[in-house]
KOLGU-570445 format. One record per atom (N, C-alpha, C): residue number from 1; residue in three letters; atom name; y negated, z negated, x. Coordinates in nm, 4 decimals. Layout:
BEGIN
<NUM ALA CA <Y Z X>>;
...
***
This chain:
BEGIN
<1 GLN N <-15.5128 -13.5853 3.2114>>;
<1 GLN CA <-15.5456 -13.6910 3.3068>>;
<1 GLN C <-15.4361 -13.6999 3.4117>>;
<2 VAL N <-15.4770 -13.7036 3.5385>>;
<2 VAL CA <-15.3798 -13.7112 3.6475>>;
<2 VAL C <-15.3316 -13.8545 3.6631>>;
<3 GLN N <-15.2011 -13.8701 3.6710>>;
<3 GLN CA <-15.1421 -14.0008 3.6989>>;
<3 GLN C <-15.0357 -13.9864 3.8052>>;
<4 LEU N <-15.0311 -14.0840 3.8938>>;
<4 LEU CA <-14.9276 -14.0916 3.9966>>;
<4 LEU C <-14.8510 -14.2219 3.9758>>;
<5 VAL N <-14.7203 -14.2137 3.9818>>;
<5 VAL CA <-14.6365 -14.3318 3.9643>>;
<5 VAL C <-14.5385 -14.3400 4.0805>>;
<6 GLU N <-14.5480 -14.4498 4.1563>>;
<6 GLU CA <-14.4553 -14.4712 4.2672>>;
<6 GLU C <-14.3337 -14.5488 4.2176>>;
<7 SER N <-14.2219 -14.5253 4.2823>>;
<7 SER CA <-14.0995 -14.5998 4.2522>>;
<7 SER C <-14.0122 -14.6024 4.3764>>;
<8 GLY N <-13.9095 -14.6870 4.3726>>;
<8 GLY CA <-13.8109 -14.6893 4.4796>>;
<8 GLY C <-13.8222 -14.8071 4.5742>>;
<9 GLY N <-13.9237 -14.8895 4.5595>>;
<9 GLY CA <-13.9380 -15.0037 4.6486>>;
<9 GLY C <-13.8359 -15.1124 4.6185>>;
<10 GLY N <-13.8367 -15.2150 4.7027>>;
<10 GLY CA <-13.7462 -15.3278 4.6830>>;
<10 GLY C <-13.7227 -15.4024 4.8125>>;
<11 LEU N <-13.6181 -15.4823 4.8131>>;
<11 LEU CA <-13.5808 -15.5611 4.9302>>;
<11 LEU C <-13.4742 -15.4856 5.0085>>;
<12 VAL N <-13.4954 -15.4699 5.1373>>;
<12 VAL CA <-13.4004 -15.3988 5.2229>>;
<12 VAL C <-13.3873 -15.4741 5.3542>>;
<13 GLU N <-13.2694 -15.4721 5.4114>>;
<13 GLU CA <-13.2444 -15.5417 5.5373>>;
<13 GLU C <-13.3005 -15.4618 5.6548>>;
<14 PRO N <-13.3367 -15.5293 5.7620>>;
<14 PRO CA <-13.3803 -15.4574 5.8821>>;
<14 PRO C <-13.2754 -15.3559 5.9255>>;
<15 GLY N <-13.3225 -15.2379 5.9625>>;
<15 GLY CA <-13.2325 -15.1302 5.9988>>;
<15 GLY C <-13.1893 -15.0443 5.8814>>;
<16 GLY N <-13.2220 -15.0877 5.7620>>;
<16 GLY CA <-13.1823 -15.0142 5.6421>>;
<16 GLY C <-13.2764 -14.9014 5.6071>>;
<17 SER N <-13.2456 -14.8376 5.4939>>;
<17 SER CA <-13.3218 -14.7218 5.4493>>;
<17 SER C <-13.3592 -14.7366 5.3026>>;
<18 VAL N <-13.4669 -14.6709 5.2653>>;
<18 VAL CA <-13.5081 -14.6662 5.1256>>;
<18 VAL C <-13.5897 -14.5397 5.1056>>;
<19 ARG N <-13.5840 -14.4854 4.9843>>;
<19 ARG CA <-13.6629 -14.3667 4.9526>>;
<19 ARG C <-13.7638 -14.4018 4.8448>>;
<20 LEU N <-13.8881 -14.3762 4.8744>>;
<20 LEU CA <-13.9945 -14.3936 4.7755>>;
<20 LEU C <-14.0262 -14.2597 4.7108>>;
<21 SER N <-14.0645 -14.2662 4.5852>>;
<21 SER CA <-14.1012 -14.1455 4.5126>>;
<21 SER C <-14.2399 -14.1604 4.4531>>;
<22 CYS N <-14.3123 -14.0507 4.4513>>;
<22 CYS CA <-14.4445 -14.0436 4.3886>>;
<22 CYS C <-14.4393 -13.9286 4.2889>>;
<23 ALA N <-14.4323 -13.9632 4.1621>>;
<23 ALA CA <-14.4214 -13.8630 4.0568>>;
<23 ALA C <-14.5571 -13.8427 3.9900>>;
<24 ALA N <-14.5920 -13.7170 3.9697>>;
<24 ALA CA <-14.7222 -13.6848 3.9121>>;
<24 ALA C <-14.7077 -13.6341 3.7698>>;
<25 SER N <-14.8089 -13.6638 3.6900>>;
<25 SER CA <-14.8225 -13.6042 3.5570>>;
<25 SER C <-14.9677 -13.5612 3.5402>>;
<26 GLY N <-14.9870 -13.4598 3.4578>>;
<26 GLY CA <-15.1231 -13.4104 3.4333>>;
<26 GLY C <-15.1718 -13.3105 3.5365>>;
<27 THR N <-15.0879 -13.2780 3.6332>>;
<27 THR CA <-15.1261 -13.1816 3.7350>>;
<27 THR C <-15.0007 -13.1309 3.8048>>;
<28 THR N <-15.0174 -13.0246 3.8834>>;
<28 THR CA <-14.9080 -12.9722 3.9653>>;
<28 THR C <-14.9256 -13.0252 4.1063>>;
<29 LEU N <-14.8382 -13.1165 4.1470>>;
<29 LEU CA <-14.8596 -13.1916 4.2695>>;
<29 LEU C <-14.8557 -13.1036 4.3942>>;
<30 ARG N <-14.7860 -12.9924 4.3896>>;
<30 ARG CA <-14.7766 -12.9087 4.5088>>;
<30 ARG C <-14.9111 -12.8465 4.5465>>;
<31 LEU N <-15.0091 -12.8529 4.4570>>;
<31 LEU CA <-15.1428 -12.7995 4.4853>>;
<31 LEU C <-15.2327 -12.9004 4.5563>>;
<32 TRP N <-15.1829 -13.0211 4.5754>>;
<32 TRP CA <-15.2602 -13.1305 4.6338>>;
<32 TRP C <-15.2056 -13.1699 4.7697>>;
<33 ASP N <-15.2947 -13.2109 4.8615>>;
<33 ASP CA <-15.2521 -13.2864 4.9774>>;
<33 ASP C <-15.2087 -13.4244 4.9270>>;
<34 VAL N <-15.1001 -13.4750 4.9803>>;
<34 VAL CA <-15.0499 -13.6048 4.9357>>;
<34 VAL C <-15.0275 -13.6938 5.0571>>;
<35 GLU N <-15.0704 -13.8166 5.0458>>;
<35 GLU CA <-15.0531 -13.9141 5.1529>>;
<35 GLU C <-14.9816 -14.0390 5.1004>>;
<36 TRP N <-14.9091 -14.1029 5.1881>>;
<36 TRP CA <-14.8559 -14.2369 5.1630>>;
<36 TRP C <-14.9331 -14.3344 5.2504>>;
<37 TYR N <-14.9831 -14.4397 5.1861>>;
<37 TYR CA <-15.0516 -14.5483 5.2546>>;
<37 TYR C <-14.9699 -14.6761 5.2335>>;
<38 ARG N <-14.9966 -14.7749 5.3183>>;
<38 ARG CA <-14.9372 -14.9048 5.2932>>;
<38 ARG C <-15.0408 -15.0145 5.3155>>;
<39 GLN N <-15.0256 -15.1185 5.2352>>;
<39 GLN CA <-15.1156 -15.2326 5.2423>>;
<39 GLN C <-15.0355 -15.3536 5.2877>>;
<40 PRO N <-15.0613 -15.4016 5.4082>>;
<40 PRO CA <-14.9811 -15.5122 5.4617>>;
<40 PRO C <-15.0063 -15.6413 5.3832>>;
<41 PRO N <-14.9134 -15.7357 5.3946>>;
<41 PRO CA <-14.9311 -15.8655 5.3288>>;
<41 PRO C <-15.0584 -15.9336 5.3783>>;
<42 GLY N <-15.1237 -16.0050 5.2883>>;
<42 GLY CA <-15.2446 -16.0785 5.3250>>;
<42 GLY C <-15.3710 -15.9972 5.3219>>;
<43 THR N <-15.3607 -15.8696 5.2898>>;
<43 THR CA <-15.4809 -15.7870 5.2757>>;
<43 THR C <-15.4951 -15.7455 5.1304>>;
<44 ARG N <-15.6156 -15.7119 5.0902>>;
<44 ARG CA <-15.6384 -15.6825 4.9490>>;
<44 ARG C <-15.7315 -15.5659 4.9248>>;
<45 TYR N <-15.7998 -15.5169 5.0271>>;
<45 TYR CA <-15.8998 -15.4136 5.0049>>;
<45 TYR C <-15.8443 -15.2756 5.0371>>;
<46 VAL N <-15.8969 -15.1760 4.9651>>;
<46 VAL CA <-15.8480 -15.0396 4.9824>>;
<46 VAL C <-15.8679 -14.9927 5.1261>>;
<47 ASP N <-15.9771 -15.0342 5.1907>>;
<47 ASP CA <-16.0018 -14.9862 5.3268>>;
<47 ASP C <-15.9120 -15.0551 5.4290>>;
<48 GLN N <-15.8284 -15.1483 5.3852>>;
<48 GLN CA <-15.7303 -15.2091 5.4745>>;
<48 GLN C <-15.5944 -15.1408 5.4655>>;
<49 ARG N <-15.5859 -15.0394 5.3846>>;
<49 ARG CA <-15.4609 -14.9657 5.3756>>;
<49 ARG C <-15.4461 -14.8754 5.4967>>;
<50 GLU N <-15.3232 -14.8635 5.5415>>;
<50 GLU CA <-15.2912 -14.7823 5.6594>>;
<50 GLU C <-15.2282 -14.6514 5.6153>>;
<51 LEU N <-15.2800 -14.5421 5.6655>>;
<51 LEU CA <-15.2190 -14.4122 5.6386>>;
<51 LEU C <-15.0878 -14.4028 5.7156>>;
<52 VAL N <-14.9808 -14.3754 5.6442>>;
<52 VAL CA <-14.8471 -14.3733 5.7033>>;
<52 VAL C <-14.7996 -14.2304 5.7254>>;
<53 ALA N <-14.8137 -14.1473 5.6229>>;
<53 ALA CA <-14.7626 -14.0105 5.6308>>;
<53 ALA C <-14.8417 -13.9227 5.5349>>;
<54 ALA N <-14.8470 -13.7942 5.5669>>;
<54 ALA CA <-14.9211 -13.7000 5.4836>>;
<54 ALA C <-14.8501 -13.5665 5.4826>>;
<55 ILE N <-14.8691 -13.4932 5.3717>>;
<55 ILE CA <-14.8140 -13.3583 5.3615>>;
<55 ILE C <-14.9208 -13.2713 5.2959>>;
<56 THR N <-14.9461 -13.1554 5.3562>>;
<56 THR CA <-15.0530 -13.0703 5.3059>>;
<56 THR C <-15.0059 -12.9823 5.1912>>;
<57 ALA N <-15.1045 -12.9389 5.1108>>;
<57 ALA CA <-15.0724 -12.8463 5.0028>>;
<57 ALA C <-15.0365 -12.7090 5.0600>>;
<58 LEU N <-15.1139 -12.6688 5.1598>>;
<58 LEU CA <-15.0919 -12.5391 5.2224>>;
<58 LEU C <-14.9854 -12.5529 5.3297>>;
<59 HIS N <-14.8773 -12.4891 5.3157>>;
<59 HIS CA <-14.7665 -12.4832 5.4136>>;
<59 HIS C <-14.6863 -12.6127 5.4244>>;
<60 SER N <-14.7227 -12.7166 5.3475>>;
<60 SER CA <-14.6497 -12.8453 5.3530>>;
<60 SER C <-14.6352 -12.8973 5.4959>>;
<61 GLU N <-14.7432 -12.8913 5.5717>>;
<61 GLU CA <-14.7426 -12.9499 5.7054>>;
<61 GLU C <-14.7384 -13.1023 5.6918>>;
<62 THR N <-14.6661 -13.1670 5.7814>>;
<62 THR CA <-14.6506 -13.3116 5.7736>>;
<62 THR C <-14.7142 -13.3801 5.8946>>;
<63 HIS N <-14.7608 -13.5026 5.8709>>;
<63 HIS CA <-14.8239 -13.5822 5.9758>>;
<63 HIS C <-14.7808 -13.7268 5.9559>>;
<64 TYR N <-14.7628 -13.7989 6.0667>>;
<64 TYR CA <-14.7171 -13.9369 6.0616>>;
<64 TYR C <-14.7974 -14.0229 6.1577>>;
<65 THR N <-14.8164 -14.1479 6.1198>>;
<65 THR CA <-14.8727 -14.2405 6.2154>>;
<65 THR C <-14.7682 -14.2719 6.3214>>;
<66 ASP N <-14.8117 -14.3089 6.4397>>;
<66 ASP CA <-14.7186 -14.3257 6.5527>>;
<66 ASP C <-14.6093 -14.4281 6.5252>>;
<67 THR N <-14.6423 -14.5322 6.4503>>;
<67 THR CA <-14.5470 -14.6408 6.4300>>;
<67 THR C <-14.4288 -14.6027 6.3410>>;
<68 VAL N <-14.4400 -14.4906 6.2686>>;
<68 VAL CA <-14.3295 -14.4499 6.1818>>;
<68 VAL C <-14.2704 -14.3160 6.2219>>;
<69 GLN N <-14.3323 -14.2490 6.3196>>;
<69 GLN CA <-14.2836 -14.1196 6.3653>>;
<69 GLN C <-14.1355 -14.1298 6.4045>>;
<70 GLY N <-14.0550 -14.0393 6.3521>>;
<70 GLY CA <-13.9134 -14.0395 6.3828>>;
<70 GLY C <-13.8297 -14.1280 6.2917>>;
<71 ARG N <-13.8946 -14.2134 6.2131>>;
<71 ARG CA <-13.8207 -14.3015 6.1204>>;
<71 ARG C <-13.8469 -14.2655 5.9744>>;
<72 PHE N <-13.9646 -14.2149 5.9453>>;
<72 PHE CA <-14.0024 -14.1802 5.8081>>;
<72 PHE C <-14.0129 -14.0289 5.7953>>;
<73 THR N <-13.9810 -13.9795 5.6755>>;
<73 THR CA <-13.9954 -13.8378 5.6457>>;
<73 THR C <-14.0608 -13.8210 5.5100>>;
<74 ILE N <-14.1661 -13.7430 5.5055>>;
<74 ILE CA <-14.2333 -13.7120 5.3794>>;
<74 ILE C <-14.1954 -13.5700 5.3393>>;
<75 PHE N <-14.1647 -13.5512 5.2119>>;
<75 PHE CA <-14.1272 -13.4172 5.1674>>;
<75 PHE C <-14.1538 -13.4023 5.0182>>;
<76 ARG N <-14.1642 -13.2776 4.9769>>;
<76 ARG CA <-14.1923 -13.2467 4.8376>>;
<76 ARG C <-14.0640 -13.2129 4.7616>>;
<77 ASP N <-14.0641 -13.2437 4.6349>>;
<77 ASP CA <-13.9627 -13.1933 4.5427>>;
<77 ASP C <-14.0400 -13.1319 4.4264>>;
<78 ASN N <-14.0643 -13.0035 4.4358>>;
<78 ASN CA <-14.1489 -12.9385 4.3358>>;
<78 ASN C <-14.0810 -12.9295 4.1990>>;
<79 THR N <-13.9498 -12.9325 4.1968>>;
<79 THR CA <-13.8804 -12.9309 4.0666>>;
<79 THR C <-13.9057 -13.0601 3.9905>>;
<80 GLU N <-13.9307 -13.1681 4.0658>>;
<80 GLU CA <-13.9598 -13.2975 4.0026>>;
<80 GLU C <-14.1089 -13.3289 4.0015>>;
<81 ASN N <-14.1907 -13.2349 4.0542>>;
<81 ASN CA <-14.3343 -13.2575 4.0647>>;
<81 ASN C <-14.3624 -13.3893 4.1383>>;
<82 SER N <-14.2913 -13.4079 4.2494>>;
<82 SER CA <-14.2944 -13.5349 4.3215>>;
<82 SER C <-14.3064 -13.5128 4.4712>>;
<83 VAL N <-14.3478 -13.6209 4.5380>>;
<83 VAL CA <-14.3427 -13.6291 4.6833>>;
<83 VAL C <-14.2665 -13.7563 4.7171>>;
<84 HIS N <-14.1741 -13.7450 4.8113>>;
<84 HIS CA <-14.0914 -13.8585 4.8496>>;
<84 HIS C <-14.1238 -13.9041 4.9913>>;
<85 LEU N <-14.0944 -14.0302 5.0173>>;
<85 LEU CA <-14.1043 -14.0842 5.1525>>;
<85 LEU C <-13.9705 -14.1487 5.1846>>;
<86 GLN N <-13.8941 -14.0840 5.2697>>;
<86 GLN CA <-13.7656 -14.1379 5.3148>>;
<86 GLN C <-13.7922 -14.2270 5.4344>>;
<87 MET N <-13.7551 -14.3537 5.4226>>;
<87 MET CA <-13.7834 -14.4524 5.5261>>;
<87 MET C <-13.6521 -14.5030 5.5828>>;
<88 SER N <-13.6340 -14.4911 5.7132>>;
<88 SER CA <-13.5113 -14.5332 5.7787>>;
<88 SER C <-13.5432 -14.6257 5.8953>>;
<89 SER N <-13.4388 -14.6906 5.9464>>;
<89 SER CA <-13.4551 -14.7846 6.0592>>;
<89 SER C <-13.5702 -14.8804 6.0320>>;
<90 LEU N <-13.5684 -14.9368 5.9128>>;
<90 LEU CA <-13.6805 -15.0202 5.8707>>;
<90 LEU C <-13.6897 -15.1493 5.9513>>;
<91 LYS N <-13.8122 -15.1920 5.9716>>;
<91 LYS CA <-13.8421 -15.3126 6.0482>>;
<91 LYS C <-13.9193 -15.4103 5.9584>>;
<92 PRO N <-13.9144 -15.5386 5.9908>>;
<92 PRO CA <-13.9913 -15.6348 5.9099>>;
<92 PRO C <-14.1397 -15.5996 5.9007>>;
<93 GLU N <-14.1932 -15.5407 6.0042>>;
<93 GLU CA <-14.3361 -15.5040 6.0023>>;
<93 GLU C <-14.3667 -15.3860 5.9109>>;
<94 ASP N <-14.2638 -15.3233 5.8548>>;
<94 ASP CA <-14.2851 -15.2187 5.7540>>;
<94 ASP C <-14.3085 -15.2790 5.6156>>;
<95 THR N <-14.2930 -15.4104 5.6043>>;
<95 THR CA <-14.3158 -15.4767 5.4764>>;
<95 THR C <-14.4596 -15.4559 5.4311>>;
<96 ALA N <-14.4758 -15.4052 5.3084>>;
<96 ALA CA <-14.6092 -15.3743 5.2559>>;
<96 ALA C <-14.5944 -15.3235 5.1131>>;
<97 VAL N <-14.7081 -15.3104 5.0466>>;
<97 VAL CA <-14.7134 -15.2333 4.9231>>;
<97 VAL C <-14.7467 -15.0900 4.9619>>;
<98 TYR N <-14.6656 -14.9976 4.9164>>;
<98 TYR CA <-14.6826 -14.8564 4.9508>>;
<98 TYR C <-14.7461 -14.7824 4.8336>>;
<99 TYR N <-14.8502 -14.7045 4.8656>>;
<99 TYR CA <-14.9246 -14.6296 4.7658>>;
<99 TYR C <-14.9205 -14.4808 4.8003>>;
<100 CYS N <-14.9125 -14.3970 4.6995>>;
<100 CYS CA <-14.9349 -14.2553 4.7233>>;
<100 CYS C <-15.0741 -14.2173 4.6718>>;
<101 ARG N <-15.1279 -14.1176 4.7368>>;
<101 ARG CA <-15.2619 -14.0679 4.7028>>;
<101 ARG C <-15.2562 -13.9164 4.7046>>;
<102 ALA N <-15.3144 -13.8547 4.6012>>;
<102 ALA CA <-15.3280 -13.7094 4.5946>>;
<102 ALA C <-15.4738 -13.6747 4.6162>>;
<103 ASP N <-15.4987 -13.5760 4.6999>>;
<103 ASP CA <-15.6339 -13.5444 4.7464>>;
<103 ASP C <-15.6553 -13.3939 4.7364>>;
<104 ARG N <-15.7636 -13.3530 4.6698>>;
<104 ARG CA <-15.7915 -13.2103 4.6584>>;
<104 ARG C <-15.9376 -13.1904 4.6228>>;
<105 ASN N <-16.0072 -13.1114 4.7024>>;
<105 ASN CA <-16.1457 -13.0744 4.6721>>;
<105 ASN C <-16.2330 -13.1954 4.6383>>;
<106 SER N <-16.2287 -13.2962 4.7220>>;
<106 SER CA <-16.3100 -13.4175 4.7087>>;
<106 SER C <-16.2726 -13.5026 4.5876>>;
<107 ASN N <-16.1641 -13.4692 4.5213>>;
<107 ASN CA <-16.1104 -13.5548 4.4150>>;
<107 ASN C <-15.9850 -13.6237 4.4672>>;
<108 ASP N <-15.9657 -13.7476 4.4292>>;
<108 ASP CA <-15.8425 -13.8137 4.4688>>;
<108 ASP C <-15.7956 -13.9099 4.3601>>;
<109 PHE N <-15.6663 -13.9321 4.3604>>;
<109 PHE CA <-15.6022 -14.0228 4.2664>>;
<109 PHE C <-15.5020 -14.1083 4.3423>>;
<110 TRP N <-15.4898 -14.2334 4.2994>>;
<110 TRP CA <-15.3951 -14.3272 4.3600>>;
<110 TRP C <-15.2928 -14.3715 4.2562>>;
<111 GLY N <-15.1740 -14.4015 4.3046>>;
<111 GLY CA <-15.0757 -14.4672 4.2203>>;
<111 GLY C <-15.0976 -14.6175 4.2221>>;
<112 GLN N <-15.0116 -14.6889 4.1509>>;
<112 GLN CA <-15.0263 -14.8335 4.1366>>;
<112 GLN C <-14.9593 -14.9111 4.2491>>;
<113 GLY N <-14.8775 -14.8440 4.3291>>;
<113 GLY CA <-14.8118 -14.9075 4.4422>>;
<113 GLY C <-14.6720 -14.9569 4.4116>>;
<114 THR N <-14.5903 -14.9633 4.5159>>;
<114 THR CA <-14.4552 -15.0184 4.5052>>;
<114 THR C <-14.4284 -15.1049 4.6281>>;
<115 GLN N <-14.3713 -15.2235 4.6056>>;
<115 GLN CA <-14.3504 -15.3198 4.7136>>;
<115 GLN C <-14.2229 -15.2862 4.7899>>;
<116 VAL N <-14.2341 -15.2845 4.9217>>;
<116 VAL CA <-14.1176 -15.2746 5.0094>>;
<116 VAL C <-14.1158 -15.3992 5.0972>>;
<117 THR N <-14.0061 -15.4718 5.0917>>;
<117 THR CA <-13.9898 -15.5923 5.1725>>;
<117 THR C <-13.8696 -15.5752 5.2622>>;
<118 VAL N <-13.8915 -15.5849 5.3926>>;
<118 VAL CA <-13.7841 -15.5701 5.4902>>;
<118 VAL C <-13.7530 -15.7081 5.5463>>;
<119 SER N <-13.6377 -15.7600 5.5093>>;
<119 SER CA <-13.6024 -15.8964 5.5476>>;
<119 SER C <-13.4523 -15.9159 5.5362>>;
<120 SER N <-13.4004 -16.0025 5.6223>>;
<120 SER CA <-13.2587 -16.0376 5.6123>>;
<120 SER C <-13.2423 -16.1656 5.5309>>;
***
């Protein structure tokens, strides 16, 4: 059974940095496209999640939404069977629950989410 577990969230000051991790079990994560989504405060539905960053299985191509371009970096650590999201120059509007999703051949799996709060 495929499971994804996010970690690394917490409280961080504006301008600070944090690294999120998405660790997989039951599969080899490098074979999957992986995305990071975030769910802003006050929303509750899956279709309200915003795609933040993505990395492809083939060639590990990366893509970012405009609001995080240049501040966030998504990358793989195949030795840990994980995908990380390095977040820098954080802003209060980055506050959200962050989810990773693995996508392959019309199958997808989500993690349980990790809260990131950007506040002084």
